[in-house]
C-alpha positions, 0 to 999 in steps of 0.5 A: 500499500503507497503511504501519503509520504510516498505519494507526496514524494512521487508527486514532488519528483514528477512536478519538480522533473517537469519544471526542470525540462521546461526550465532547460527548454528556456535556458536553451532559447536563443535570447536568454542573453540579449547583447548590445551592439557594443558586445555588453550583455543587456538582457535580464541580469540573473537566474534565481533558484529557490531551493526549499522544503514544504515547511519553508513557508517563509521561503515560499513567501520570499519566492512570491515576492521575487516573482512579482519583481521579476515579472515587473522587470520583464524577467521570464520563467527560465529567470526564476524557478523553485524546487522543493515546494511540494517535497524533497524531490529527486530533482532538488538533491540532485540540484543540490549535489551540483552545487556540492551541498546537502539537503540539509542546506535548504532552503537557500537561493541560488543567484547565477549572474547572467552578465556575459555576451553569448549563451548560458552554456558559456562561462557565467560571470562570477563575483569580481573576487573570483569566489565562484559563478554562484551566490548562495544565500540563506533564507529563513526556515519554516513559518514567517514570524511577522512580515518579511523582513526585506533587510535580510540578504534576500531583500538586499540581493533583490534591490541590486537585481532590480538596479542592474534590470533597470539599468541603474547599477553597474553589472555584474551585480556585486553580489559578493558584498551582500552580508551572508552571501557565499560564493560557489560553482556548478560541478559542471561549470555552468548553469546549463550544463548543471541542468543537463547533468541533472536531467540525465542523471534523472533520466529526463533528458532527450 
């Protein structure tokens, strides 16, 4: 007999694997980065990935705050994605492994700068100090306590993203200056490579 926990896990696996496949299609689109005539990237400045558990309601609310902001700024589906919302899926755990992290690391926000001229399969610009190609920010666990506090690291990062998307701040975004930010890198060397690797390991690659 299938237990409720098994059903939740199966639903989470299906949901996140489908989302991963749709995300890959967006990342593979030729206009993921739009460049100006002088070769400077002028498209949306980041991809943001929320990695959470179902109990992390505060992190879910922060994701919704990011979604509203990204929609206002012209970001697409492929610029913002969340895994684990419906259960600790295999997609979530394998994606964490691509970052060298364990499931206990959730909830967190991984921000990938998209400030290069070219496509997402190439080298993605990292912080100026070379700390890595991904900036990871811890998110509050569990239920939120009152109103969201946008003075926390996730709020600071969102304001930097807003400014960069509006063209009023330098790029690449100086996320290394955000309190609590930890630089890292995908094992495959790029976001697109990590997504391809996860799909291959889960049997979802074409």
